[in-house]
N, C-alpha and C positions, 0 to 999 in steps of 0.2 A: 245508785240514785234512790232506789226504793229503801235501801238500808238507812241512808242518811235521813230521808223524809220520815221514816218510821221512828227513828230516834228523836228527831226534832219534835214531832207531834206528840209523842208519848210524854216527852219532858214538859211540853206546854200543858198537856192535859193533867199531868200529875201536880201542876201548880194550883189547880182548883182546890179549894178547901172542901172538907166534908160537907159543910152546909151548902156550898155552891153546887156540889154534885147532887145533893138531895133535892135542892130547889129546881135545878135544871131538869133532873130526871122526872120530877113531878110534872113539870110543864109538858115534857115529851109524852109521858104516860097519859095525861089527860087528853092530849090531842089524839093519841092512838085510839083511846076508848071511844072517841067520837067519829072515827073513820068507818066508812061503809065496809071497807075490806075486813076490819076487825069485827064489827058488829055482826056481819052476815056469815063469817067463817064458822065452821064447826070444829076446827082443830087448829092449833098453832105449834110451830117448832121454834122454841125460844132459847137463846143462849143464857147461860148462868153467869151473871155479871161478876167481874173480877177486877180488883184494883180500882182504878179511876174511871172505869167504863160506866156508861149509863146503867143505872140500877134497874134490874128487871124483876126483882122479887115481887113487887106489888102487881106487876102485869101477870106474872104466873099465878099468884093467888086469885086474882080476878078471873082469869081464864079457867082455872080449875073448877069454878062453880058451874060453868055452863058448857065447857068445851073439853075435847081431848087435848092434853098437853104433852108435847114431846120435848125432850132436852137432849143435848149432844152427849154421846159416849164415844170417846176416841180409843180405838183399838190400836195401840202403838205397835203391836206385832204385825198387823196388816197395814198400818199407816193409813187407816181409813176412819171416817166419822160416821156414826149411825144415830138415827133418831130413836130415842127410847121413851116410851110412855111412862109418865109418873101419875100418881093418884093424889099425893099430898106433898107438903113442904118438908116432910121428914124422909122423903125418898132419896136424899142426897148423902154423900160422904165427901170428905176432903181428901184428894189424892196426895201423893208424895210431892207434887209440884205446887201444892197449896190451892189447887183449883177444884171447885165443886164438880161432882159428876154423879150420875144416878148410881144407886147401890146395886141395882140389878140390871142385867142386859135386857130385861123385859120380854114381852111376848110379840113384839112387832119386829119385822125383819124386811130387809131389801131382797127382792127376788126379780127374776127376769121372766116376763111373759112375751114370747116371741122375741122382739128386739127392744121392747119398751120397758124400762125398769119401773116398778111400782112399789109402793109400800103397802104390805098386806098385814092384816090382823091374822095371826096364825090360827086363832080359834074360828073366826067367821069367814076367813079368806076374802073379806071385803077390802076394797082399795080405799086409801085415804090420801089426801094431798093437802097438807097443812099450810096455812099462811106462815111464812118464814120470817122471823125477826133476826137480823144479821148484825154481828159485831164487826168491828174493824178499827183501824188506826186512823186512816185518812180516806176521804172520798172526794171525787169531783162531780160536777153537775151532769156528767154523762153516765154516772152510775158506777164508774170504775173505782175500785177500792184497793187500799193497802191493808193487808191483814198482818198477822204476826209472823209470817214467813214460812209457815208449814204447808200452806196450800190445801188445808182440809176442806174448806168451804167450796173452793173451786172444783175440787174432785167430787165433792158431794153433789153439787149442782149438775155436773156432767153425768153423774150416775143416776140421779133421781130428779127429774124435772118437776119442781115444786110450783105452787101457785105464787102469788105476788111475793117478791123478796123486798122487805122493808128494812133498810139500815137504820139503826138507832144510834145517833151520834150527837155530840155537842157541836155548836156552831163553829168552834175553833178547829174542828176536824175536817171541815169542808174547805178544800183548797182549789186553786185554779185548775190544776191539771195533775192527773195521776198517770205515771208511766205504766203502760199495760202491754201484755203479750196476747197472742192469738187465743191461747187457752183460757185467759181470764174471763170470768162471767160477771157482767155488770148487774147491779141491783136494779129494781124497778122504781124504787122510791127511797128518798133519804129524809128521815124525820128528825129535826133538831128542835131545841127549845124555841127557836125563832121562826121556823118555816117548815113546810112540807114541800120537798122538791120531787116532782113527778118527772121521770125520765121519758122523753118522747122519742 
């Protein structure tokens, strides 16, 4: 079921022209910049857009001026995703899968204090909990998502309880119902070019 939905929505999303993707991404970005959650946060964790996803480059550029910015690094040996701090738009490289990732593993790491996982700055040992901007293929109005089938974000959310999880998606990616399992973690909001869906 998920596999078929994933294929269908990606095919529909891929039909968007580059101009349509840019225009819709701009509408999403402008709404995000006016959200209290974004204005008041001091750090964000943002995916690096790929293919026909909502473009996140301008979001990252804006956030770099006033906030700490983290992007995903996937350790395929451990099969885990880590948030890595970047300082500028040159801190990326394209991996063998054609996906951008941070050049360095950075100085932030996940650790466990008692039983509660936190993200610590290795230098200051200060805890940070970034606003998280989430990619995906399809979403429903309960916040459940279909990703790309690897489960990196669900495992990340179980490991590290972040602040508000905002999915960035085009309207065509919001569907009536997403099949979900007990371990799936819903997002808190879905932001499209047409609306902001707050999950209650």
